C-alpha positions in Angstrom: 14.3 -26.1 33.5 12.7 -29.5 33.8 13.0 -32.0 31.0 9.2 -32.0 30.2 9.3 -28.2 29.6 12.4 -28.5 27.5 10.8 -31.3 25.4 7.7 -29.2 24.9 9.8 -26.2 23.7 11.8 -28.4 21.3 8.6 -29.8 19.8 7.1 -26.3 19.3 10.1 -24.3 18.2 12.4 -26.8 16.5 11.4 -25.6 13.1 12.2 -22.0 12.0 9.5 -19.6 12.7 10.4 -17.1 10.0 8.2 -18.5 7.3 5.2 -18.7 9.7 5.5 -15.1 10.5 6.0 -14.2 6.9 2.9 -16.1 5.9 0.8 -14.2 8.5 0.9 -11.1 6.4 0.2 -10.3 2.8 4.0 -10.0 2.3 4.3 -13.7 1.7 5.4 -13.0 -1.9 7.9 -10.5 -0.7 10.2 -12.3 1.9 12.8 -9.5 1.6 10.5 -7.5 3.8 12.5 -9.1 6.7 16.0 -9.3 5.2 15.9 -6.0 3.2 19.0 -7.0 1.3 17.5 -7.3 -2.2 14.5 -7.0 -4.3 12.3 -4.1 -5.2 12.4 -1.1 -2.9 9.0 0.0 -1.9 7.4 2.3 0.7 7.4 0.4 4.0 8.2 -2.8 2.2 4.6 -3.0 0.9 3.9 -5.0 -2.3 4.1 -2.9 -5.4 1.0 -2.4 -7.5 0.7 0.0 -10.3 -3.0 0.7 -9.9 -5.6 1.4 -7.2 -7.6 -1.8 -8.1 -8.9 -3.7 -5.1 -6.9 -1.6 -2.6 -8.0 -0.3 0.8 -4.9 1.9 1.4 -2.5 3.3 -1.2 1.1 4.3 -0.3 2.0 7.1 -2.7 5.2 9.0 -3.4 5.1 12.7 -4.2 8.6 13.7 -5.5 7.9 17.4 -5.5 9.7 20.3 -3.8 9.1 23.4 -5.9 7.3 25.0 -2.9 10.4 25.1 -0.7 11.5 28.5 0.5 15.0 27.6 1.7 16.7 24.2 1.2 15.4 22.2 -1.7 15.8 18.4 -1.9 12.5 16.9 -0.5 11.7 15.6 -4.0 14.1 12.8 -3.2 12.2 12.0 0.0 10.1 9.1 -1.4 13.2 7.6 -3.0 15.2 7.8 0.3 12.4 6.2 2.3 12.0 3.4 -0.2 15.8 2.8 -0.2 16.1 2.9 3.6 16.7 -0.7 4.6 15.9 -0.6 8.3 13.3 -3.2 9.2 10.1 -1.5 10.3 6.9 -3.5 10.8 4.9 -5.3 9.5 3.5 -5.4 13.1 3.6 -2.5 15.5 5.3 -4.0 18.5 3.4 -1.9 21.1 -0.1 -1.7 19.6 0.1 -5.2 18.0 -1.5 -3.7 14.9 -0.4 -5.3 11.6 -1.8 -3.0 9.0 -1.1 -5.5 6.2 -3.4 -8.0 7.9 -6.2 -5.5 8.4 -6.2 -4.1 4.9 -5.1 -4.5 1.3 -2.2 -2.2 1.0 0.3 -1.5 -1.8 2.9 1.0 -2.9 1.4 2.4 -6.1 4.5 4.4 -7.0 5.1 8.1 -7.5 2.9 10.7 -9.0 4.2 11.9 -12.4 4.6 15.6 -11.9 5.6 18.7 -13.8 9.3 19.3 -13.2 9.4 23.1 -13.4 5.9 24.4 -12.8 4.8 24.8 -9.2 1.2 25.6 -10.1 0.9 22.8 -12.6 2.3 20.3 -10.1 -0.2 21.3 -7.4 -3.0 20.9 -9.9 -1.7 17.4 -10.9 -1.5 16.3 -7.3 -5.1 17.4 -6.6 -6.4 15.6 -9.7 -4.4 12.5 -8.7 -5.9 12.4 -5.2 -9.4 13.2 -6.5 -9.1 9.8 -8.3 -7.8 8.1 -5.2 -10.7 9.3 -3.1 -13.3 8.6 -5.8 -12.1 5.0 -5.8 -12.6 4.7 -2.0 -8.9 4.3 -1.3 -7.3 5.9 1.8 -4.0 7.6 0.9 -0.8 7.6 3.0 1.8 9.6 1.3 5.6 10.4 1.3 6.5 13.9 0.2 7.8 16.1 -1.1 7.6 19.5 0.7 4.6 20.5 2.7 2.9 22.3 -0.2 1.7 18.9 -1.4 -0.6 18.6 1.6 -2.8 21.4 0.3 -4.1 19.6 -2.9 -4.5 16.4 -0.9 -6.7 18.2 1.6 -8.7 19.7 -1.3 -9.4 16.2 -2.6 -10.2 14.8 0.8 -12.3 17.7 2.0 -14.5 18.5 -1.0 -17.5 16.6 0.5 -17.0 17.9 4.1 -14.1 19.7 5.8 -11.6 17.5 7.5 -10.0 17.7 10.9 -6.2 17.9 11.2 -3.5 16.7 13.5 -0.4 18.5 12.3 3.1 17.8 13.8 5.6 20.3 12.7 8.1 23.0 13.8 6.0 25.6 11.8 2.3 26.3 11.6 2.5 26.6 7.8 -0.3 29.2 7.7 1.7 32.0 6.0 0.2 34.1 3.2 1.2 34.3 -0.4 4.9 34.7 -1.2 5.9 36.6 -4.3 2.2 36.4 -5.4 2.1 32.6 -5.1 0.1 30.8 -2.5 1.6 27.4 -3.4 4.6 27.0 -1.1 5.4 24.9 1.9 4.8 27.7 4.4 1.1 28.1 3.8 -0.8 24.9 2.8 -3.2 25.0 5.8 -4.1 28.7 5.5 -5.4 28.1 2.0 -7.0 24.8 2.8 -9.1 26.7 5.4 -9.9 29.5 3.0 -11.0 26.9 0.4 -13.4 25.3 2.9 -11.8 21.9 3.0 -10.1 22.1 6.4 -11.9 23.0 9.6 -9.6 25.2 11.7 -11.5 24.7 14.9 -10.9 21.0 14.6 -7.2 21.5 13.8 -4.3 21.0 16.3 -0.7 21.9 15.5 2.0 20.3 17.7 5.6 21.1 18.3 5.6 24.7 16.9 8.7 26.8 17.6 11.3 29.0 16.0 11.7 32.5 14.6 8.8 32.2 12.1 6.3 32.7 14.9 5.1 36.2 13.7 3.8 34.5 10.5 1.3 32.3 12.2 -1.4 34.9 13.0 -3.8 33.0 10.8 -3.6 30.0 13.0 -4.8 31.9 16.0 -7.4 34.1 14.2 -9.0 31.1 12.5 -9.3 29.1 15.8 -6.6 26.5 15.3 -5.1 25.0 18.5 -1.4 25.6 18.6 0.8 23.6 20.9 4.3 25.0 21.1 7.2 22.8 22.0 7.3 24.4 25.4 3.7 23.5 25.9 4.5 19.8 25.1 7.2 19.9 27.8 4.9 21.4 30.4 1.7 19.5 29.6 3.3 16.1 29.1 2.6 13.7 26.1 -0.6 12.2 27.4 -2.1 15.6 28.0 -1.2 16.6 24.4 -2.8 13.4 23.1 -6.0 14.1 25.1 -6.1 17.6 23.8 -5.7 16.4 20.2 -8.5 14.0 20.6 -10.8 16.6 22.1 -10.0 19.1 19.3 -10.5 16.9 16.3 -13.5 15.0 17.6 -14.9 12.0 15.7 -15.0 13.5 12.3 -12.7 12.5 9.4 -9.2 13.5 10.4 -6.0 13.8 8.4 -2.5 13.5 10.0 0.3 15.5 8.5 3.8 15.0 9.9 6.6 17.3 8.9 9.9 15.7 9.7 11.2 19.0 11.0 8.7 18.6 13.9 11.5 16.5 15.3 14.7 18.0 16.7 17.4 18.1 13.9 19.6 15.8 16.1 17.1 13.1 15.1 16.3 14.3 11.6 18.9 16.6 10.1 17.9 15.9 6.5 15.1 18.4 6.1 14.2 21.6 4.4 13.8 23.9 7.4 15.4 22.4 10.6 14.6 24.0 13.9 16.5 23.3 17.1 14.6 22.1 20.2 12.0 19.8 18.7 10.3 16.6 19.6 12.3 13.4 20.2 11.5 10.4 18.1 10.1 8.7 21.1 7.7 11.6 21.9 6.5 11.7 18.3 5.8 8.0 18.2 3.9 8.3 21.5 1.8 11.1 20.1 1.0 9.2 16.9 0.1 6.0 18.8 -2.1 8.0 21.1 -4.3 9.0 18.2 -5.7 5.4 18.0 -9.5 5.5 17.9 -9.8 8.7 15.9 -11.3 8.6 12.4 -8.0 8.8 10.5 -8.8 9.0 6.8 -5.3 9.7 5.5 -1.9 11.1 6.3 1.4 12.1 5.0 5.1 12.3 6.0 6.8 15.3 4.3 10.1 17.3 4.1 12.6 14.5 4.1 15.6 16.0 2.2 18.2 13.2 2.2 21.1 15.2 0.7 21.5 17.1 4.1 21.9 13.8 6.0 25.0 11.8 5.3 23.9 9.0 7.7 20.4 8.4 6.3 18.9 8.5 9.8 16.2 11.0 8.6 14.9 8.6 6.1 14.9 5.9 8.7 13.0 8.1 11.1 10.6 9.2 8.3 9.9 5.6 7.5 9.0 4.8 11.1 6.6 7.8 11.4 5.0 6.9 8.1 4.5 3.4 9.4 2.8 4.7 12.5 0.4 6.8 10.4 -0.3 3.8 8.2 -1.3 1.8 11.3 -3.8 4.5 12.3 -5.3 4.7 8.8 -5.5 0.9 8.5 -7.4 0.6 11.8 -9.9 3.2 10.7 -10.4 1.6 7.3 -10.7 -1.9 8.9 -13.3 -0.6 11.4 -15.7 0.7 8.7 
């Protein structure tokens, strides 16, 4: 290296760059976003704000798992994601999107829910999201089991049915169980029947496992189902292209069940299924959705007690961040 270049580098980089990076986001009052050693634990390291006032995007915890058929524990998902100290963001290294620069974003805390009543809890979630939508705030949520997506879709789709990109091991279009439609195996069936989800603009990616006989509704209603074997044969780019074609340019919701991933990447979940997506494949699919009209999203079914290493919460945090980037770009473009 010649001396002139060395001199130039010394002049430019002699002072630490940490503070400059920190000041480029609205995290300037929260420097532990980069150290993660102390301070208030929040979803994706966002500032905490107890209200929806002046927000573009709200990060919301839904500590609710009364709809689980098998392994309970997803009520601790939001807590685990908050406590996960891996550094994610604030800028997406591939897309260069910094959602915190594009939008006013805050963690507004958890919904206060009934502890023992499944039906009452679902009603409370719907009422909560009705208020979020009425205030013009886009929601990005951490569940909770997948039953929570049903009331969110009811709030989002009451003006017009939404499209859906759904990443999961299961279609979750099962009928009522024990006389109750509120469970994590059927949110999308009842969202369609309630007229808030358009099945012909719905794509379900990564489907596999022994529950296949329960997914007749997906096919009968016109949903596009991409099994994990289809992902392998088509390739990720073809899956992305198919998703964009299916959902079109209408308002689209992204729902990511952590069991869409192979349990070697995310063992802490309610219904693990062998042979799923890798983390890299899932990230590629989410990033490939850029340009769609993404009006909200959720990351569900993180059940930390089944994961002694906390890697599921780390993976969930990353997927939630990818969804946040998509939502922030949509909100910013409007």
